[in-house]
C-alpha positions as CSV (number, residue, x, y, z in Angstrom):
1,M,-5.3,-40.5,-2.7
2,P,-5.4,-36.8,-1.8
3,E,-8.1,-34.8,-3.7
4,I,-7.5,-31.0,-4.5
5,A,-10.2,-28.5,-5.8
6,M,-9.0,-25.5,-7.8
7,G,-10.8,-22.6,-9.3
8,A,-9.7,-20.9,-12.6
9,L,-11.1,-17.3,-12.5
10,S,-11.1,-15.9,-16.2
11,R,-11.6,-12.4,-17.7
12,D,-10.9,-10.8,-20.9
13,G,-8.9,-13.7,-22.2
14,T,-6.8,-14.2,-19.0
15,I,-6.5,-16.5,-16.2
16,L,-5.7,-15.5,-12.5
17,L,-2.7,-17.7,-11.1
18,A,-1.2,-17.5,-7.7
19,K,2.4,-18.0,-7.0
20,R,3.1,-20.6,-4.3
21,N,5.0,-19.6,-1.3
22,S,8.8,-20.7,-1.5
23,E,8.1,-22.5,1.9
24,R,5.6,-24.9,0.4
25,R,6.7,-28.5,0.6
26,I,5.3,-29.4,-2.9
27,Y,5.8,-27.1,-5.9
28,P,7.5,-24.1,-4.0
29,D,7.7,-20.9,-6.1
30,R,5.4,-22.2,-8.8
31,W,2.4,-20.5,-10.4
32,S,-0.9,-22.5,-9.8
33,L,-4.6,-21.9,-9.5
34,P,-5.9,-21.0,-6.1
35,G,-7.3,-24.0,-4.3
36,G,-6.6,-26.8,-1.9
37,H,-7.4,-30.2,-0.4
38,I,-11.0,-31.4,-0.2
39,E,-11.8,-31.9,3.5
40,D,-13.7,-34.9,4.8
41,G,-17.4,-34.6,4.3
42,E,-16.8,-31.9,1.5
43,D,-17.5,-32.4,-2.2
44,A,-15.1,-30.9,-4.8
45,E,-17.4,-27.9,-5.6
46,A,-17.8,-27.0,-1.8
47,A,-13.9,-27.1,-1.4
48,M,-13.3,-24.9,-4.4
49,R,-15.8,-22.3,-3.1
50,R,-14.3,-22.3,0.4
51,E,-10.6,-22.3,-0.8
52,L,-11.3,-19.3,-3.1
53,M,-12.9,-17.5,-0.2
54,E,-9.9,-18.4,2.1
55,E,-7.0,-17.8,-0.3
56,I,-8.1,-14.8,-2.5
57,N,-11.3,-13.4,-0.9
58,V,-13.8,-14.1,-3.8
59,T,-17.0,-15.9,-3.6
60,P,-17.7,-17.9,-6.7
61,E,-21.3,-17.2,-8.3
62,R,-21.1,-19.2,-11.5
63,W,-18.7,-22.0,-12.4
64,R,-18.6,-25.2,-14.4
65,P,-16.3,-28.3,-14.1
66,A,-13.4,-28.0,-16.4
67,R,-11.3,-31.1,-16.0
68,K,-10.5,-33.8,-13.4
69,F,-7.1,-35.4,-13.6
70,V,-4.5,-37.4,-11.6
71,S,-1.0,-36.0,-11.2
72,Q,2.0,-37.1,-9.1
73,A,4.3,-34.4,-7.5
74,P,7.8,-35.1,-7.2
75,S,8.6,-37.6,-4.6
76,E,5.0,-37.7,-3.5
77,T,1.9,-39.9,-4.0
78,S,-0.6,-39.1,-6.7
79,S,-3.5,-36.6,-6.2
80,T,-6.6,-36.1,-8.0
81,F,-7.3,-32.5,-9.1
82,H,-10.6,-31.1,-9.7
83,V,-10.5,-27.9,-11.7
84,Y,-13.4,-25.6,-12.2
85,H,-13.7,-22.6,-14.5
86,V,-15.1,-19.8,-12.5
87,E,-16.9,-17.3,-14.8
88,K,-18.5,-15.0,-12.4
89,W,-17.5,-14.1,-8.6
90,Q,-17.9,-11.5,-5.9
91,G,-15.2,-9.7,-4.6
92,F,-11.8,-8.5,-5.7
93,P,-9.1,-11.2,-5.9
94,Q,-6.5,-10.4,-3.1
95,L,-4.1,-12.6,-1.3
96,I,-5.1,-13.8,2.3
97,G,-2.7,-15.7,4.3
98,D,0.8,-16.9,3.5
99,E,0.1,-20.0,1.1
100,H,0.8,-17.7,-2.0
101,T,3.1,-14.6,-2.5
102,A,1.6,-13.1,-5.6
103,L,-1.5,-13.1,-7.7
104,R,-1.4,-12.2,-11.5
105,W,-3.6,-12.4,-14.6
106,F,-1.9,-14.4,-17.4
107,T,-2.6,-14.3,-21.0
108,M,-2.4,-17.6,-23.0
109,A,0.9,-16.6,-24.4
110,E,2.3,-16.0,-20.9
111,I,0.8,-19.3,-19.7
112,E,2.4,-21.1,-22.7
113,T,5.8,-19.7,-21.8
114,E,5.5,-20.3,-18.1
115,T,7.3,-23.6,-17.3
116,E,6.8,-23.6,-13.7
117,L,3.1,-24.4,-13.5
118,A,1.9,-26.6,-10.6
119,P,1.0,-29.3,-11.5
120,P,2.5,-29.2,-15.0
121,Q,-0.8,-30.4,-16.6
122,L,-2.4,-27.0,-15.9
123,G,-0.9,-25.5,-19.2
124,Q,-3.1,-27.7,-21.3
125,I,-6.1,-27.2,-19.2
126,L,-5.8,-23.5,-19.1
127,A,-5.3,-23.2,-22.8
128,K,-8.6,-24.9,-23.4
129,L,-10.3,-22.6,-21.0
130,V,-9.0,-19.5,-22.7
131,L,-10.0,-20.8,-26.1
132,Q,-13.5,-21.6,-25.0
133,Q,-13.8,-18.1,-23.4
134,S,-12.7,-16.3,-26.5
135,R,-15.2,-18.2,-28.6
136,K,-18.0,-17.0,-26.3
137,E,-16.9,-13.3,-26.5
């Protein structure tokens, strides 16, 4: 079963999402967290750190596990997702490569109305992260 690591960067009650390229085989044109497949010999945290550097040019400095879940993409096998809440990082998020076409900070209200999240379970996970963040501030 494929395993995927994702990083949820948060600031001021918002979460950074990346729009998947329309050429992507799975979930094209949908908003998602930056991240990707865990490579052989790599753990989920190392994959999340590597993927954030490769995809959005940030180096995570402080994070914690947020949720692990299994999701099945349309006409695909199930995948295990490891989501990390990235609370501190170095660098300014910017697109690198062609996996995504846009980056945007979403409020919780915007996430709740965005029906095109990939995978669909992200809405609930991100709502919980924003709620926890707002309690800290």
